[in-house]
C-alpha positions in Angstrom: -52.0 94.1 64.3 -49.9 91.8 64.8 -46.4 92.0 63.8 -45.6 89.3 62.0 -49.4 89.8 59.7 -48.2 93.4 59.4 -44.6 91.4 57.9 -46.4 89.7 55.5 -49.6 92.2 54.0 -45.4 94.3 53.3 -44.5 91.1 51.4 -47.7 91.3 49.9 -48.0 94.5 48.5 -44.2 94.6 47.3 -44.6 91.2 45.7 -47.2 93.1 44.1 -45.8 95.9 43.2 -42.3 93.1 41.7 -45.7 91.6 39.6 -46.7 95.2 38.1 -43.2 96.7 37.0 -42.9 92.6 35.5 -45.1 92.9 33.3 -45.0 96.2 32.0 -41.6 95.2 31.2 -42.8 92.0 29.4 -42.2 89.8 31.4 -44.0 86.6 32.5 -41.9 86.5 36.0 -44.6 88.1 37.1 -46.7 85.8 37.2 -43.7 84.1 40.1 -45.0 87.4 41.9 -48.4 87.4 41.8 -47.6 84.0 43.5 -45.9 85.2 46.3 -48.5 88.1 46.7 -51.2 85.4 47.0 -49.3 83.7 49.8 -48.3 86.2 52.2 -51.9 87.7 51.7 -53.0 84.1 53.3 -50.4 84.2 56.1 -51.5 87.8 56.8 -55.0 86.9 57.7 -54.3 83.7 59.2 -52.0 85.5 61.4 -55.1 88.7 61.8 -58.0 85.9 62.6 -55.5 83.8 65.4 -55.0 87.3 67.6 -58.5 87.8 67.1 -59.5 84.3 68.3 -56.7 84.5 71.0 -58.2 88.1 72.0 -61.5 86.7 72.7 -60.5 83.3 75.1 -58.4 85.3 76.6 -61.7 87.6 77.3 -63.5 84.6 77.6 -61.4 83.8 80.4 -60.9 87.0 82.2 -64.7 88.2 81.8 
């Protein structure tokens, strides 16, 4: 798993935890954390997909 994907996934998990804590405390700032979780999960999927495509291209070239 690429390092950037792992970092984005960690940010996503932390943002979800922060959103839960924020909503439990009665604050609507959790909406911002939810948005951050969405962006970071999209980044994680992007980096995972890009690494997979690069692996497939290398396999075709050496193939």
